[in-house]
N, C-alpha and C positions, 0 to 999 in steps of 0.2 A: 504493500500500500504506500509506504513512504517513497519508494523508488518511483512509482507512477506519479505521485504528487510532485516530486522534484522535476521529473521530465516535463510534466504539464506546465509548471511554473517557469522553467528555463526556456521552454519552447515559446511561451508567451512573450519572453524578452527578446526573441529573435535568435536564440542560440541553437545551433545545429546539433540536435540530439540523435541523429541518424545512426551513430555508431555506439550508442548506449545500449548495453544488453541487460535484460532483466533475468533474475534467477530466483527460484524458490528455495535454493539450497543455503543461501547466506542472507543475513540482514544488511540493510544499508547503514553505513557508519553515520554517526551524528555527534553533535556537540551540544552541551547544555551550558549556556552562558548566563551568569547572574547579571542583574540590572544595576547599573551604577549611574549616577548623575554628577559626581564630584570630581571626575578625572582620575580616580584611583583605578588600579588594575582590577578588573572584575573577576570574580571566581569563575573558573571554567572547568568543565568536566567533559572529557572525551570518551567516546564509545566507538573505537576503531578496531579493536582486536577481533579477528575473525570475520571482519566485514567483507562484503562482496568485493569491494575494491582491493582489499588486501590479498585476494586470490588472483589478481591479475598478474600476468607474466609475459614472457616473450611471444607466446602464441597469440596474444591479443594485439600485437603490433601489425597494423595494416599499413604497410609502407606507402602504397599508392595513394591511399586516402590522406595520410599524413603529409605527403609531399604535394598535395593539392593546395596546401596552405603556404603563405609567404613568410609566416613568422610562427615561432613556438615560444611560449613563455612557460618556464618550469620553475618549481620551487623544491626545497628540500623536504617538504612534508610528504608528498606522495612516495618519494624514494625511501622514506624511513618506515613506512607502515608494515613492510614485510620483506623477507629475503628475496622474494621474486619481483617486487616492484622496483628495487634499486637497479638491477640490470636493464629492466624495461625503460626506466627513466633515462639511463645513460645512453642506451642504444637509440632511443627516440631523438635525443639531443644531437648525438653524433651523426645520425642519418641526415637530419635537417641541415646541420652545418656543412657536412660534406657535399650536399646538393646545392650549396650556395644560398640557402635560406638564412634569415637572421634568427638568432636564438638569444633569449634573455633568461637570466637566472637570479632568483631571489633565494638566498640560503634559508631564510625562514626557519631558524633552528627550533627543533623540538627535542631537547635532550632526553626526555623520558621515553622516546620511541626508539632510541639507539641502545645497543648493548653496553657501550661505554663511551665516554667523551672522546677517547682516542679514535675509536672506530668512526664516530660521527665526523670528526674533523677531517680524517683521511677521505671519507666518502664524499663529503660536501665539497672539499677542495678538488677532488677528482672530477666531480660533476661540473664545477666551475670552468674547468679546462675545455669543456665542450660548448661554452657559451661565448657569444660576441659581446654581450652587455651583462655585467655582473652588478647586482644592486644590494650590497650588504648594509646593515646598520652598523653604527660605530662600535657598539659593544660586542655584537656577534663577530664583526670583523677582527676585533682584538683577540677574541677567543680562537678564531680560525687561523689567524696568521701569525700571532705573537707580536704583531706590530702595535704600537700605542697611538699612532696618529692616523688621521684620515689619509694623509699623503702616503704613509707607509703601507697602509692596507691596499690602497689603489695600486701602488707600485707592485705589491706582491702578486696581484691578479693580472696586471698588465704584463709582467714578466712571464706569466704562464699562458699568454695567448689572448687575453681579453682585449677587444678593440676599444672598449669603453668601460670604465668602472665609475659608479656613482655611489658615494658613501653617504647614507642618510644620517643627519645630525640632529634630528628632532626639531625643536623650536629654533635652532640655529640655522636650519636650511640644509644644505648639502654641499659636498665637495665632489668635483668630477675630474677625471683624468682620461683623456682619449687621444685619438690619432691627431686631432687638430688643436691640442693644448689642454690646459687644466685651469681650474678656477673654483670659486665658491659662489653659491647663490644663496642669498639670505632667506630666512623663513618669513612667512606672512604672519602679521600680528593676529593673535587669537584672544578675544575678550574673555572667554571662559572655556576651559577644557571640560567636556562632558564625558566622553567615552573614547579612549585611545585605540580600542580594537578596530582594525580596519584601516588605520592611517598608513601603514606600510604598503598595503595593497593599493590604496588610493594613490599613493606616491608612484608606485610602479605603473599603474594605469596611465597616469599623466605623462611620465617619461616615455613609455613605450608608444602610446598613441601619437605623441608629438613626433617622435623619431620616424615612425612609419608614415606620417603625413609629410615628411620632408623638412621638418623644423631643424634648426641647428641645435647643438647640444645645450648651450646655456638656456635657450628658450624652452627646450624639453624639460630640463631640470626645474626651471621656474614653474612650468605647468604642474609638474609632480609635486612641488612644494605647496602650490596653491590648493590642489585637490587634497593633499594630506592635511592641510590646515582646516579645510572644510570638514573632513572626516571626523576630526576630534571634537567638533562643536555640536554633534548630534548623537543621539542614542542609536546604536546599531552599526553594523559593519558596512553597509552599502548605501544607507540613506543620504549620506553626504555627497555621493557622486553626482556630478553635474549633468544636466541634459546638454545636448549639442547647442541649444540656444543659450543656455547659461555659460557654456564654455566660450562661445563666440563673443559674449558680452563681458567676459572676465577681464580684469585689469592686468593683462599679461604683456 
């Protein structure tokens, strides 16, 4: 029932669900998130173990369908949910990059899903080598690279093949290092932080959509910072995402 509900809701948003499979053998994974209005980290409870998605593996890779896209965005979450999803994530990223498609990667660390911090670091950094654009947060970048600064984190991934690294700095904005230079983009002022969950995803939406639209890197990072600032001012993960009309009218 939950799987069918999600397909119905995503299809209503214009998302292609043609490759989504339904099974009666496993349940759909889900998350329970507490409600907060003061900007503190909400309590979150995950139910992913044994989920239908955790049973995905290399046999689920439809290369022709995947290559019909021009871009792939990946995160460290799917790779972490089972031993079979990690090679699937890596192969999908490698396939797209080898075919000349662009690939972005948000580490999105979930330490409790990994057997150890060392395994997590090795796996996430390996996945990052398959990406053109790497989007770590400052704290997770420090954990993954051993570097202490945004510049050092970006250099770590640039030396391993990334064409662009954007390090999220929270309210301070972001630092970027790419083929055409490096720099910082300031954050957008926020009157009141309500709910921080979804800010990183909103940031990624802004950067990736702008780059795919042909914007230069500083403009793309600025869009990401603007959407991230919107995300923290509302309750919920996606409620702060702008419509195309709101994006066109944004002070960017």
